[in-house]
C-alpha positions as a printed Julia matrix, in Angstrom:
240×3 Matrix{Float64}:
  -0.06    0.11    0.03
   2.89    2.57    0.82
   4.51    1.46   -2.44
   1.23    2.47   -4.06
   1.15    5.65   -2.38
   4.78    6.42   -3.24
   3.98    5.99   -6.82
   0.9     8.51   -6.79
   3.28   11.06   -4.9
   5.76   10.65   -7.73
   3.26   11.16  -10.58
   1.59   13.98   -8.59
   5.02   15.78   -8.35
   5.99   15.22  -12.0
   2.43   16.47  -12.86
   3.06   19.55  -10.7
   6.65   20.3   -12.16
   5.49   20.0   -15.68
   2.52   22.42  -14.98
   4.87   24.85  -13.53
   7.55   24.79  -16.35
   4.75   25.2   -18.85
   3.26   28.11  -16.75
   6.79   29.72  -16.78
   7.24   29.05  -20.53
   3.83   30.65  -21.38
   4.43   33.86  -19.52
   8.12   34.36  -19.5
   8.93   32.94  -22.83
  11.55   35.33  -24.42
  10.57   34.45  -28.09
   6.9    35.55  -27.24
   7.26   39.41  -27.91
   3.83   40.09  -28.78
   2.61   39.47  -25.29
   5.2    41.91  -24.01
   4.13   44.33  -26.55
   0.56   44.22  -25.7
   1.32   44.92  -21.98
   3.63   47.76  -22.56
   1.33   49.63  -24.88
  -0.93   51.51  -22.64
   2.21   52.56  -20.54
   3.82   53.79  -23.64
   1.0    55.77  -24.71
   0.86   57.4   -21.13
   4.62   58.26  -21.23
   4.38   60.05  -24.59
   1.31   62.07  -23.5
   3.19   62.98  -20.27
   6.31   63.95  -21.9
   4.51   66.25  -24.65
   1.85   67.83  -22.56
   1.77   71.03  -20.59
  -0.87   73.26  -18.43
  -2.05   76.47  -20.45
  -3.67   79.16  -18.37
  -6.73   80.79  -20.34
  -8.79   83.68  -19.73
 -11.92   84.43  -21.44
 -12.88   87.97  -22.47
 -16.05   89.05  -23.75
 -16.21   92.42  -25.85
 -18.59   95.2   -25.67
 -18.58   95.97  -29.21
 -21.1    98.89  -28.85
 -18.66  100.69  -26.41
 -15.67  100.25  -28.81
 -17.56  101.4   -31.8
 -18.68  104.42  -29.79
 -15.23  105.29  -29.01
 -14.43  105.14  -32.87
 -13.33  101.33  -33.17
  -9.65  101.97  -32.17
  -7.33   99.17  -33.75
  -5.89   98.29  -30.48
  -7.5    97.59  -27.06
  -5.97   97.28  -23.74
  -7.43   94.52  -21.21
  -6.06   94.67  -17.64
  -5.72   91.13  -16.19
  -3.33   92.03  -13.47
  -5.53   90.32  -10.98
  -4.88   87.0   -12.54
  -1.01   87.51  -11.81
   0.21   85.82  -14.69
   3.93   86.03  -15.45
   4.12   83.99  -18.93
   4.09   84.87  -22.47
   0.7    85.16  -23.91
  -1.25   84.38  -27.21
  -4.5    85.72  -28.15
  -7.14   83.81  -30.08
 -10.36   85.08  -31.55
 -12.85   82.42  -30.61
 -13.36   79.89  -33.47
 -11.32   81.91  -35.88
  -7.59   81.95  -35.04
  -4.77   83.7   -33.47
  -4.66   87.47  -33.17
  -1.88   90.0   -32.94
  -1.23   90.68  -29.2
   1.03   91.81  -26.65
   1.38   91.24  -22.88
   3.07   93.7   -20.81
   3.98   91.73  -17.52
   5.17   95.08  -15.83
   1.77   96.18  -15.64
  -0.41   93.25  -16.29
  -2.07   94.64  -19.44
  -2.77   92.63  -22.66
  -2.93   94.65  -25.96
  -5.01   93.13  -28.73
  -4.88   94.19  -32.27
  -7.58   93.87  -34.76
  -6.79   93.27  -38.48
  -9.91   94.78  -39.69
 -12.51   96.02  -37.02
 -14.1    94.57  -33.8
 -17.62   93.95  -35.5
 -16.69   90.05  -36.1
 -15.09   89.87  -32.66
 -17.18   88.7   -29.71
 -14.94   86.67  -27.59
 -11.2    86.5   -27.13
  -9.26   83.73  -25.32
  -6.05   84.81  -23.86
  -3.83   82.04  -23.18
  -0.47   81.91  -20.95
   2.21   79.22  -21.34
   6.27   79.24  -21.35
   6.1    77.72  -24.84
   4.89   81.11  -26.49
   7.39   83.52  -27.85
   7.37   87.47  -27.6
   5.31   89.25  -30.01
   5.7    92.84  -31.5
   5.13   95.63  -28.87
   1.73   97.3   -28.95
   0.04   99.94  -26.65
  -3.31  101.44  -26.22
  -5.2   103.49  -23.57
  -6.97  101.34  -21.0
 -10.52  101.48  -21.19
 -12.57   98.94  -19.1
 -15.79   99.52  -20.86
 -14.68   97.63  -23.85
 -14.6    94.15  -22.27
 -15.31   92.05  -19.17
 -13.39   88.89  -18.22
 -16.04   85.94  -17.96
 -13.9    82.87  -17.19
 -10.55   81.55  -16.47
  -9.01   78.37  -15.79
  -6.39   75.54  -16.86
  -6.36   73.26  -19.81
  -3.78   70.18  -20.06
  -3.08   70.2   -23.89
  -0.43   68.31  -26.1
   2.23   70.51  -27.36
   3.24   70.42  -30.97
   6.3    71.89  -29.93
   6.99   69.25  -27.5
   5.88   66.66  -29.92
   8.45   67.78  -32.64
  11.17   67.7   -30.09
  10.45   64.24  -29.13
  10.13   63.25  -32.69
  13.62   64.6   -33.24
  14.84   62.61  -30.17
  13.24   59.78  -31.73
  14.96   59.63  -34.86
  18.5    60.93  -33.35
  18.6    58.8   -30.16
  16.23   56.07  -30.57
  17.68   53.58  -28.02
  18.14   56.24  -25.47
  14.41   57.2   -25.77
  13.48   53.44  -25.31
  15.87   53.42  -22.18
  13.98   56.65  -20.91
  10.61   54.69  -21.17
  12.01   51.78  -19.77
  10.92   49.63  -22.79
  12.32   46.05  -22.94
  14.93   45.37  -25.66
  12.81   43.2   -27.64
   9.82   45.72  -27.78
  10.02   48.68  -30.62
   8.02   51.6   -30.76
   6.65   54.37  -33.03
   4.24   57.36  -32.77
   2.47   59.93  -34.94
   0.43   63.18  -34.37
  -1.89   63.5   -37.43
  -4.02   66.63  -37.94
  -4.58   65.78  -41.62
  -3.22   63.84  -44.48
  -0.54   66.47  -45.36
  -0.08   67.93  -41.78
   1.44   65.47  -39.53
   4.29   64.43  -37.11
   5.83   60.89  -37.66
   8.35   58.87  -35.74
   8.39   55.58  -37.07
  11.04   52.79  -37.71
  11.02   50.1   -40.38
   9.24   46.9   -39.2
  10.33   43.27  -39.75
   7.52   41.38  -41.76
   5.38   39.09  -39.72
   5.61   40.92  -36.31
   2.46   41.79  -34.85
   1.79   45.36  -34.53
  -0.18   46.77  -31.37
  -1.59   50.16  -31.67
  -3.57   52.56  -29.77
  -5.4    55.87  -30.98
  -6.71   58.97  -29.08
  -8.25   62.34  -30.28
  -6.71   64.94  -28.57
  -6.42   68.78  -28.43
  -3.04   70.31  -29.35
  -1.54   73.64  -28.71
  -0.03   74.55  -31.96
   3.27   76.3   -32.88
   1.25   79.59  -33.65
  -0.36   79.6   -30.28
  -3.87   78.29  -31.71
  -5.38   74.83  -30.82
  -6.52   72.06  -33.09
  -7.5    68.57  -32.62
  -5.4    65.67  -33.81
  -5.02   61.83  -33.55
  -2.22   60.78  -31.45
  -1.28   57.24  -32.5
   1.21   54.86  -30.75
   2.32   51.51  -32.15
   4.58   48.95  -30.59
   5.97   45.57  -32.2
């Protein structure tokens, strides 16, 4: 009876051993790159987004166009935003219609906005503040606070086109350093793109070996463009 039990124990031990080996080979097989790639995709997408995003402060200004017209439709108007305590560069955007000529005097907290035609087509101006913006031409006008009212302010996290371009350049020139920065395994390769349209995109991709399965993730995001305006684009990350 003891001998029979011993045989059963040997068989059970062998079964457990084979199961453990099979489990290890399934989950840790160095040749099975696809499982490793799939598990790394969400992480890589998050790292690319984190490394190309920034917080943009915005202030919404509603114009009193009747008052502006009564004062002769001056080409430039001044907006007092000193209460917001900004110390960054500024861009102004006509709501729904693109970037306007502007200047922010940080010494007195006054934003100067210039119209290229007249103010009849402008109802809302979005003032945006970020370290990404560059100085523009110096403007000046007398402050008339009856011309406007500030209606809201806040922060938005946007992907920066400038940062995405820098990351693309780093990808092209220091691919393996970028992989190391993102802590990607040696056997995993990556690429990404930011697509506004068919002829307006940022691409960072390497040649793929035939037969490899490609995993990808795409998200529609809002992007701070180089000119200070915003637009939506598709951020796509690929791993193989």
